[in-house]
C-alpha positions as CSV (number, residue, x, y, z in Angstrom):
1,X,352.5,203.7,46.2
2,X,351.6,201.3,43.2
3,X,349.9,199.4,46.2
4,X,347.5,202.0,47.3
5,X,347.1,202.7,43.3
6,X,345.5,199.4,42.9
7,X,344.0,199.9,46.5
8,X,342.1,202.8,45.2
9,X,341.5,201.0,41.9
10,X,339.4,198.0,43.3
11,X,337.2,200.3,45.9
12,X,336.4,203.1,42.7
13,X,333.8,200.6,41.5
14,X,332.2,200.0,44.6
15,X,332.1,202.9,45.5
16,X,330.4,204.1,42.2
17,X,328.3,201.0,42.4
18,X,326.7,202.5,45.7
19,X,326.6,205.8,44.3
20,X,324.2,204.8,41.5
21,X,322.4,202.7,43.8
22,X,321.6,205.2,46.2
23,X,320.6,207.5,43.1
24,X,317.8,205.0,41.9
25,X,316.7,204.2,45.6
26,X,316.0,207.9,45.7
27,X,314.6,208.4,42.0
28,X,312.0,205.2,43.2
29,X,310.9,207.3,46.1
30,X,310.5,210.0,44.8
31,X,308.7,208.3,41.6
32,X,306.6,206.8,44.2
33,X,305.9,210.1,46.3
34,X,304.8,212.0,42.5
35,X,302.6,209.3,41.6
36,X,301.2,209.5,45.2
37,X,300.5,212.8,45.0
38,X,298.8,212.8,41.6
39,X,296.4,210.2,42.3
40,X,295.5,212.3,45.5
41,X,294.8,215.6,43.2
42,X,292.9,213.5,40.8
43,X,290.4,212.3,43.3
44,X,290.2,215.3,44.4
45,X,289.4,217.5,41.2
46,X,286.7,214.9,40.4
47,X,285.2,214.9,43.3
48,X,285.3,218.6,43.2
49,X,284.1,218.0,39.7
50,X,281.2,215.9,40.9
51,X,280.0,218.6,43.1
52,X,280.1,221.5,40.7
53,X,277.3,219.0,38.4
54,X,275.1,218.4,41.8
55,X,275.3,221.9,42.4
56,X,274.4,223.4,38.5
57,X,271.5,220.2,38.8
58,X,269.9,222.0,42.5
59,X,270.6,225.8,40.5
60,X,268.6,224.5,38.1
61,X,266.3,222.9,40.4
62,X,265.1,225.6,41.8
63,X,264.7,228.0,39.1
64,X,262.0,225.1,37.7
65,X,260.3,224.9,41.4
66,X,260.5,228.4,41.5
67,X,258.4,228.6,38.3
68,X,256.1,226.7,39.2
69,X,255.3,227.8,42.4
70,X,254.9,231.2,40.1
71,X,252.2,229.5,38.1
72,X,250.4,228.4,41.3
73,X,250.2,231.2,43.1
74,X,248.5,232.3,39.6
75,X,245.9,229.8,39.4
76,X,245.8,227.5,42.6
77,X,243.2,225.1,41.1
78,X,244.8,224.3,38.0
79,X,248.5,223.6,39.1
80,X,248.3,220.7,40.3
81,X,249.6,217.6,38.4
82,X,252.9,216.3,37.2
83,X,255.3,218.1,33.8
84,X,258.8,217.7,32.3
85,X,260.6,220.7,32.4
86,X,263.3,219.9,30.8
87,X,265.3,217.5,32.4
88,X,263.3,217.4,35.6
89,X,259.6,215.5,36.2
90,X,258.0,218.4,38.5
91,X,255.2,217.0,40.9
92,X,252.9,219.8,42.1
93,X,250.1,218.7,44.7
94,X,247.6,221.5,45.5
95,X,245.6,221.1,48.8
96,X,242.6,222.8,49.4
97,X,241.7,223.8,52.9
98,X,237.8,225.9,53.4
99,X,238.1,228.8,56.0
100,X,235.7,231.1,57.3
101,X,236.5,234.1,54.4
102,X,237.7,231.6,51.3
103,X,239.9,228.0,50.9
104,X,243.5,228.4,51.3
105,X,244.8,226.7,49.1
106,X,248.6,224.8,50.1
107,X,251.0,223.4,47.5
108,X,253.7,220.8,48.0
109,X,256.4,220.9,44.7
110,X,258.6,218.4,44.2
111,X,261.1,218.5,41.3
112,X,262.5,214.6,40.3
113,X,265.7,213.7,38.2
114,X,265.5,209.9,37.4
115,X,262.9,209.5,39.5
116,X,265.1,210.8,42.7
117,X,264.1,213.9,44.3
118,X,266.6,216.8,43.8
119,X,264.3,219.8,45.6
120,X,261.1,220.4,46.9
121,X,259.0,223.5,47.8
122,X,256.4,224.5,50.1
123,X,253.9,227.8,49.2
124,X,250.6,228.4,50.3
125,X,248.3,230.5,48.7
126,X,245.0,232.6,50.3
127,X,241.9,233.0,47.7
128,X,238.3,235.2,49.1
129,X,234.9,234.0,48.9
130,X,234.1,237.2,49.6
131,X,235.5,239.2,46.1
132,X,236.2,236.0,44.6
133,X,240.0,237.2,44.7
134,X,242.6,237.5,47.3
135,X,242.5,239.1,50.3
136,X,245.1,242.1,51.2
């Protein structure tokens, strides 16, 4: 029995080392997977943040363009030009087209941010020559 005890004692440290190495390898694989998953989630959340900021910018640009269109509707001749509203530059181009009964004013409203177009709106208004007002 002394031989088998001696044999078991010599094998046991090898088996313990193998178990320890297997645990370390498994821990490294799990750590690698977690790092990969974390990198993917960070990219997804950063892209979502960027898209959210773009969406907010577009919403604000639509609101600015709508306000400019309302100003154009109230006074088509005085709406043309470039203005700054908040972080945006608004360019309104008005083209009058003479008709038999009056003038059709067509406007193109561009909203720019850092010289990049964010939104564009086209609208028009007809002004009657008969009474100086709109035809209903």
